[in-house]
Biotite code that builds the C-alpha atoms (Angstrom):
import biotite.structure as struc

atoms = struc.array([
    struc.Atom([106.367, 30.535, 106.925], chain_id="A", res_id=1, res_name="MET", atom_name="CA", element="C"),
    struc.Atom([103.826, 28.860, 104.692], chain_id="A", res_id=2, res_name="GLU", atom_name="CA", element="C"),
    struc.Atom([100.917, 30.742, 106.277], chain_id="A", res_id=3, res_name="THR", atom_name="CA", element="C"),
    struc.Atom([102.570, 34.057, 105.391], chain_id="A", res_id=4, res_name="LYS", atom_name="CA", element="C"),
    struc.Atom([102.934, 32.969, 101.771], chain_id="A", res_id=5, res_name="GLN", atom_name="CA", element="C"),
    struc.Atom([99.355, 31.723, 101.559], chain_id="A", res_id=6, res_name="SER", atom_name="CA", element="C"),
    struc.Atom([98.123, 34.942, 103.188], chain_id="A", res_id=7, res_name="THR", atom_name="CA", element="C"),
    struc.Atom([100.159, 36.966, 100.707], chain_id="A", res_id=8, res_name="MET", atom_name="CA", element="C"),
    struc.Atom([98.774, 34.946, 97.765], chain_id="A", res_id=9, res_name="LYS", atom_name="CA", element="C"),
    struc.Atom([95.250, 35.431, 99.067], chain_id="A", res_id=10, res_name="PHE", atom_name="CA", element="C"),
    struc.Atom([95.780, 39.205, 99.337], chain_id="A", res_id=11, res_name="GLN", atom_name="CA", element="C"),
    struc.Atom([97.141, 39.386, 95.799], chain_id="A", res_id=12, res_name="ILE", atom_name="CA", element="C"),
    struc.Atom([94.208, 37.399, 94.420], chain_id="A", res_id=13, res_name="VAL", atom_name="CA", element="C"),
    struc.Atom([91.779, 39.570, 96.350], chain_id="A", res_id=14, res_name="LEU", atom_name="CA", element="C"),
    struc.Atom([93.440, 42.736, 95.039], chain_id="A", res_id=15, res_name="PHE", atom_name="CA", element="C"),
    struc.Atom([93.297, 41.474, 91.431], chain_id="A", res_id=16, res_name="LEU", atom_name="CA", element="C"),
    struc.Atom([89.661, 40.513, 91.875], chain_id="A", res_id=17, res_name="LEU", atom_name="CA", element="C"),
    struc.Atom([88.899, 43.993, 93.178], chain_id="A", res_id=18, res_name="LEU", atom_name="CA", element="C"),
    struc.Atom([90.635, 45.607, 90.200], chain_id="A", res_id=19, res_name="LEU", atom_name="CA", element="C"),
    struc.Atom([88.726, 43.346, 87.820], chain_id="A", res_id=20, res_name="THR", atom_name="CA", element="C"),
    struc.Atom([85.420, 44.385, 89.372], chain_id="A", res_id=21, res_name="CYS", atom_name="CA", element="C"),
    struc.Atom([86.295, 48.087, 89.207], chain_id="A", res_id=22, res_name="MET", atom_name="CA", element="C"),
    struc.Atom([87.462, 48.076, 85.586], chain_id="A", res_id=23, res_name="TYR", atom_name="CA", element="C"),
    struc.Atom([83.994, 48.001, 83.905], chain_id="A", res_id=24, res_name="PRO", atom_name="CA", element="C"),
    struc.Atom([82.777, 50.894, 86.032], chain_id="A", res_id=25, res_name="SER", atom_name="CA", element="C"),
    struc.Atom([85.811, 52.965, 85.061], chain_id="A", res_id=26, res_name="LEU", atom_name="CA", element="C"),
    struc.Atom([85.394, 52.093, 81.390], chain_id="A", res_id=27, res_name="ALA", atom_name="CA", element="C"),
    struc.Atom([81.736, 53.193, 81.371], chain_id="A", res_id=28, res_name="GLN", atom_name="CA", element="C"),
    struc.Atom([82.783, 56.792, 81.912], chain_id="A", res_id=29, res_name="GLY", atom_name="CA", element="C"),
    struc.Atom([84.457, 56.847, 78.503], chain_id="A", res_id=30, res_name="SER", atom_name="CA", element="C"),
    struc.Atom([81.299, 56.049, 76.504], chain_id="A", res_id=31, res_name="TYR", atom_name="CA", element="C"),
    struc.Atom([79.601, 58.821, 74.610], chain_id="A", res_id=32, res_name="GLU", atom_name="CA", element="C"),
    struc.Atom([75.971, 59.764, 75.018], chain_id="A", res_id=33, res_name="ASN", atom_name="CA", element="C"),
    struc.Atom([74.595, 57.689, 72.128], chain_id="A", res_id=34, res_name="CYS", atom_name="CA", element="C"),
    struc.Atom([71.246, 56.654, 70.743], chain_id="A", res_id=35, res_name="CYS", atom_name="CA", element="C"),
    struc.Atom([70.643, 52.974, 71.234], chain_id="A", res_id=36, res_name="LEU", atom_name="CA", element="C"),
    struc.Atom([67.309, 52.705, 69.415], chain_id="A", res_id=37, res_name="LYS", atom_name="CA", element="C"),
    struc.Atom([64.981, 54.699, 67.178], chain_id="A", res_id=38, res_name="TYR", atom_name="CA", element="C"),
    struc.Atom([61.539, 56.158, 67.744], chain_id="A", res_id=39, res_name="VAL", atom_name="CA", element="C"),
    struc.Atom([58.946, 54.957, 65.244], chain_id="A", res_id=40, res_name="VAL", atom_name="CA", element="C"),
    struc.Atom([57.510, 58.431, 64.747], chain_id="A", res_id=41, res_name="GLY", atom_name="CA", element="C"),
    struc.Atom([56.950, 61.796, 66.373], chain_id="A", res_id=42, res_name="ILE", atom_name="CA", element="C"),
    struc.Atom([53.412, 63.101, 66.811], chain_id="A", res_id=43, res_name="ARG", atom_name="CA", element="C"),
    struc.Atom([52.557, 66.270, 64.919], chain_id="A", res_id=44, res_name="LYS", atom_name="CA", element="C"),
    struc.Atom([51.918, 68.129, 68.163], chain_id="A", res_id=45, res_name="ALA", atom_name="CA", element="C"),
    struc.Atom([55.489, 67.414, 69.290], chain_id="A", res_id=46, res_name="LEU", atom_name="CA", element="C"),
    struc.Atom([57.118, 68.230, 65.962], chain_id="A", res_id=47, res_name="ARG", atom_name="CA", element="C"),
    struc.Atom([56.669, 71.965, 66.518], chain_id="A", res_id=48, res_name="LYS", atom_name="CA", element="C"),
    struc.Atom([58.701, 71.670, 69.746], chain_id="A", res_id=49, res_name="ASN", atom_name="CA", element="C"),
    struc.Atom([61.815, 70.481, 67.910], chain_id="A", res_id=50, res_name="ILE", atom_name="CA", element="C"),
    struc.Atom([64.416, 73.222, 68.058], chain_id="A", res_id=51, res_name="SER", atom_name="CA", element="C"),
    struc.Atom([67.370, 71.530, 66.368], chain_id="A", res_id=52, res_name="ASP", atom_name="CA", element="C"),
    struc.Atom([68.913, 68.211, 65.381], chain_id="A", res_id=53, res_name="TYR", atom_name="CA", element="C"),
    struc.Atom([72.330, 66.633, 65.051], chain_id="A", res_id=54, res_name="LYS", atom_name="CA", element="C"),
    struc.Atom([73.672, 63.613, 63.228], chain_id="A", res_id=55, res_name="GLU", atom_name="CA", element="C"),
    struc.Atom([75.085, 60.645, 65.127], chain_id="A", res_id=56, res_name="GLN", atom_name="CA", element="C"),
    struc.Atom([77.501, 58.548, 63.099], chain_id="A", res_id=57, res_name="LYS", atom_name="CA", element="C"),
    struc.Atom([78.001, 54.845, 63.702], chain_id="A", res_id=58, res_name="ALA", atom_name="CA", element="C"),
    struc.Atom([81.634, 55.116, 64.747], chain_id="A", res_id=59, res_name="ASP", atom_name="CA", element="C"),
    struc.Atom([83.569, 55.368, 67.960], chain_id="A", res_id=60, res_name="GLY", atom_name="CA", element="C"),
    struc.Atom([81.316, 54.552, 70.888], chain_id="A", res_id=61, res_name="GLY", atom_name="CA", element="C"),
    struc.Atom([78.004, 54.763, 69.006], chain_id="A", res_id=62, res_name="CYS", atom_name="CA", element="C"),
    struc.Atom([76.648, 51.641, 67.326], chain_id="A", res_id=63, res_name="ASN", atom_name="CA", element="C"),
    struc.Atom([73.896, 53.032, 65.095], chain_id="A", res_id=64, res_name="ILE", atom_name="CA", element="C"),
    struc.Atom([73.571, 56.050, 62.803], chain_id="A", res_id=65, res_name="PRO", atom_name="CA", element="C"),
    struc.Atom([70.823, 58.372, 63.988], chain_id="A", res_id=66, res_name="ALA", atom_name="CA", element="C"),
    struc.Atom([69.342, 61.822, 63.762], chain_id="A", res_id=67, res_name="ILE", atom_name="CA", element="C"),
    struc.Atom([69.002, 63.212, 67.289], chain_id="A", res_id=68, res_name="VAL", atom_name="CA", element="C"),
    struc.Atom([66.165, 65.720, 67.455], chain_id="A", res_id=69, res_name="PHE", atom_name="CA", element="C"),
    struc.Atom([66.521, 68.278, 70.244], chain_id="A", res_id=70, res_name="GLN", atom_name="CA", element="C"),
    struc.Atom([63.241, 69.336, 71.809], chain_id="A", res_id=71, res_name="MET", atom_name="CA", element="C"),
    struc.Atom([62.741, 72.753, 73.442], chain_id="A", res_id=72, res_name="LYS", atom_name="CA", element="C"),
    struc.Atom([62.725, 71.315, 76.974], chain_id="A", res_id=73, res_name="LYS", atom_name="CA", element="C"),
    struc.Atom([66.093, 69.503, 76.675], chain_id="A", res_id=74, res_name="SER", atom_name="CA", element="C"),
    struc.Atom([64.505, 66.200, 75.688], chain_id="A", res_id=75, res_name="LYS", atom_name="CA", element="C"),
    struc.Atom([65.961, 64.305, 72.753], chain_id="A", res_id=76, res_name="THR", atom_name="CA", element="C"),
    struc.Atom([64.517, 61.761, 70.342], chain_id="A", res_id=77, res_name="MET", atom_name="CA", element="C"),
    struc.Atom([66.547, 59.469, 68.111], chain_id="A", res_id=78, res_name="CYS", atom_name="CA", element="C"),
    struc.Atom([65.328, 58.638, 64.617], chain_id="A", res_id=79, res_name="ALA", atom_name="CA", element="C"),
    struc.Atom([66.503, 56.482, 61.735], chain_id="A", res_id=80, res_name="ASP", atom_name="CA", element="C"),
    struc.Atom([68.134, 58.790, 59.144], chain_id="A", res_id=81, res_name="PRO", atom_name="CA", element="C"),
    struc.Atom([67.021, 56.481, 56.306], chain_id="A", res_id=82, res_name="ARG", atom_name="CA", element="C"),
    struc.Atom([63.307, 57.059, 56.974], chain_id="A", res_id=83, res_name="GLN", atom_name="CA", element="C"),
    struc.Atom([61.531, 59.550, 54.712], chain_id="A", res_id=84, res_name="SER", atom_name="CA", element="C"),
    struc.Atom([59.615, 61.185, 57.603], chain_id="A", res_id=85, res_name="TRP", atom_name="CA", element="C"),
    struc.Atom([62.954, 61.910, 59.305], chain_id="A", res_id=86, res_name="VAL", atom_name="CA", element="C"),
    struc.Atom([64.365, 63.570, 56.185], chain_id="A", res_id=87, res_name="LYS", atom_name="CA", element="C"),
    struc.Atom([61.189, 65.656, 55.817], chain_id="A", res_id=88, res_name="ASN", atom_name="CA", element="C"),
    struc.Atom([61.310, 66.679, 59.468], chain_id="A", res_id=89, res_name="LEU", atom_name="CA", element="C"),
    struc.Atom([64.953, 67.730, 59.120], chain_id="A", res_id=90, res_name="MET", atom_name="CA", element="C"),
    struc.Atom([63.952, 69.961, 56.182], chain_id="A", res_id=91, res_name="LYS", atom_name="CA", element="C"),
    struc.Atom([61.128, 71.481, 58.236], chain_id="A", res_id=92, res_name="GLN", atom_name="CA", element="C"),
    struc.Atom([63.491, 72.235, 61.128], chain_id="A", res_id=93, res_name="VAL", atom_name="CA", element="C"),
    struc.Atom([66.035, 73.757, 58.726], chain_id="A", res_id=94, res_name="ASP", atom_name="CA", element="C"),
    struc.Atom([63.432, 75.982, 57.075], chain_id="A", res_id=95, res_name="SER", atom_name="CA", element="C"),
    struc.Atom([62.067, 77.035, 60.479], chain_id="A", res_id=96, res_name="ARG", atom_name="CA", element="C"),
    struc.Atom([65.578, 77.948, 61.644], chain_id="A", res_id=97, res_name="LYS", atom_name="CA", element="C"),
    struc.Atom([66.367, 79.783, 58.408], chain_id="A", res_id=98, res_name="ASN", atom_name="CA", element="C"),
    struc.Atom([63.036, 81.636, 58.593], chain_id="A", res_id=99, res_name="GLY", atom_name="CA", element="C"),
    struc.Atom([63.764, 82.861, 62.115], chain_id="A", res_id=100, res_name="SER", atom_name="CA", element="C"),
    struc.Atom([67.248, 84.022, 61.065], chain_id="A", res_id=101, res_name="LYS", atom_name="CA", element="C"),
    struc.Atom([65.777, 86.015, 58.153], chain_id="A", res_id=102, res_name="LYS", atom_name="CA", element="C"),
    struc.Atom([63.107, 87.528, 60.412], chain_id="A", res_id=103, res_name="ALA", atom_name="CA", element="C"),
    struc.Atom([65.777, 88.551, 62.925], chain_id="A", res_id=104, res_name="GLY", atom_name="CA", element="C"),
    struc.Atom([67.878, 90.184, 60.180], chain_id="A", res_id=105, res_name="ALA", atom_name="CA", element="C"),
    struc.Atom([65.126, 92.671, 59.228], chain_id="A", res_id=106, res_name="LYS", atom_name="CA", element="C"),
])
Protein backbone atom coordinates (compact mmCIF):
# COMPACT_ATOMS: atom_id res chain seq x y z
CA MET A 1 0.00 0.00 0.00
CA GLU A 2 2.84 2.35 0.82
CA THR A 3 4.50 1.82 -2.57
CA LYS A 4 1.32 2.97 -4.32
CA GLN A 5 1.25 6.14 -2.23
CA SER A 6 4.93 6.86 -2.82
CA THR A 7 4.48 6.20 -6.55
CA MET A 8 1.49 8.53 -6.60
CA LYS A 9 3.46 11.25 -4.75
CA PHE A 10 6.34 10.85 -7.17
CA GLN A 11 3.98 11.22 -10.16
CA ILE A 12 2.42 14.35 -8.69
CA VAL A 13 5.82 15.90 -8.03
CA LEU A 14 6.96 15.00 -11.53
CA PHE A 15 3.81 16.52 -13.03
CA LEU A 16 4.27 19.76 -11.05
CA LEU A 17 7.91 19.92 -12.08
CA LEU A 18 6.89 19.51 -15.71
CA LEU A 19 4.33 22.31 -15.43
CA THR A 20 6.91 24.55 -13.78
CA CYS A 21 9.34 23.98 -16.63
CA MET A 22 6.69 24.67 -19.28
CA TYR A 23 5.38 27.89 -17.72
CA PRO A 24 8.25 30.22 -18.82
CA SER A 25 7.99 29.01 -22.41
CA LEU A 26 4.26 29.70 -22.44
CA ALA A 27 4.74 33.13 -20.90
CA GLN A 28 7.31 34.14 -23.54
CA GLY A 29 4.62 34.10 -26.21
CA SER A 30 2.87 37.02 -24.52
CA TYR A 31 5.81 39.45 -24.79
CA GLU A 32 5.68 42.17 -27.39
CA ASN A 33 8.34 42.74 -30.01
CA CYS A 34 10.33 45.39 -28.12
CA CYS A 35 13.60 47.23 -28.45
CA LEU A 36 16.04 46.17 -25.79
CA LYS A 37 18.87 48.56 -26.63
CA TYR A 38 19.65 51.59 -28.78
CA VAL A 39 21.90 52.07 -31.79
CA VAL A 40 24.52 54.78 -31.31
CA GLY A 41 23.93 56.24 -34.76
CA ILE A 42 22.83 55.46 -38.29
CA ARG A 43 25.23 56.05 -41.18
CA LYS A 44 24.18 58.66 -43.71
CA ALA A 45 24.06 56.06 -46.47
CA LEU A 46 21.47 54.08 -44.49
CA ARG A 47 19.37 57.08 -43.49
CA LYS A 48 17.90 57.37 -46.98
CA ASN A 49 16.59 53.79 -46.67
CA ILE A 50 14.37 54.65 -43.70
CA SER A 51 10.76 54.49 -44.81
CA ASP A 52 8.95 55.15 -41.53
CA TYR A 53 9.24 55.12 -37.75
CA LYS A 54 7.09 54.40 -34.72
CA GLU A 55 7.33 55.27 -31.06
CA GLN A 56 7.80 52.57 -28.43
CA LYS A 57 6.63 53.58 -24.98
CA ALA A 58 8.14 52.17 -21.81
CA ASP A 59 4.98 50.45 -20.61
CA GLY A 60 3.48 47.01 -20.79
CA GLY A 61 6.07 44.53 -21.98
CA CYS A 62 8.64 47.08 -23.20
CA ASN A 63 11.25 48.37 -20.76
CA ILE A 64 12.70 51.36 -22.61
CA PRO A 65 11.24 54.21 -24.66
CA ALA A 66 12.51 54.12 -28.22
CA ILE A 67 11.99 55.33 -31.75
CA VAL A 68 11.88 52.29 -34.05
CA PHE A 69 13.04 53.23 -37.53
CA GLN A 70 11.67 50.98 -40.28
CA MET A 71 14.07 50.39 -43.14
CA LYS A 72 12.90 49.60 -46.69
CA LYS A 73 13.95 45.94 -46.47
CA SER A 74 11.97 45.16 -43.28
CA LYS A 75 14.93 45.80 -40.99
CA THR A 76 14.39 47.93 -37.91
CA MET A 77 16.72 50.04 -35.79
CA CYS A 78 15.96 51.30 -32.30
CA ALA A 79 17.13 54.74 -31.21
CA ASP A 80 16.97 56.83 -28.06
CA PRO A 81 14.18 59.41 -28.50
CA ARG A 82 16.06 61.91 -26.31
CA GLN A 83 19.00 62.18 -28.73
CA SER A 84 19.06 65.21 -31.03
CA TRP A 85 20.11 63.17 -34.10
CA VAL A 86 17.03 60.97 -33.61
CA LYS A 87 14.71 63.98 -33.47
CA ASN A 88 16.33 65.42 -36.61
CA LEU A 89 16.02 62.10 -38.42
CA MET A 90 12.33 61.86 -37.49
CA LYS A 91 11.80 65.32 -39.01
CA GLN A 92 13.62 64.26 -42.19
CA VAL A 93 11.46 61.13 -42.50
CA ASP A 94 8.30 63.19 -41.91
CA SER A 95 9.25 65.76 -44.55
CA ARG A 96 10.17 62.99 -47.01
CA LYS A 97 6.80 61.31 -46.44
CA ASN A 98 4.91 64.60 -46.72
CA GLY A 99 6.83 65.49 -49.89
CA SER A 100 5.89 62.21 -51.54
CA LYS A 101 2.22 62.70 -50.58
CA LYS A 102 2.21 66.19 -52.14
CA ALA A 103 3.92 64.89 -55.29
CA GLY A 104 1.33 62.11 -55.58
CA ALA A 105 -1.54 64.61 -55.20
CA LYS A 106 -0.53 66.60 -58.32
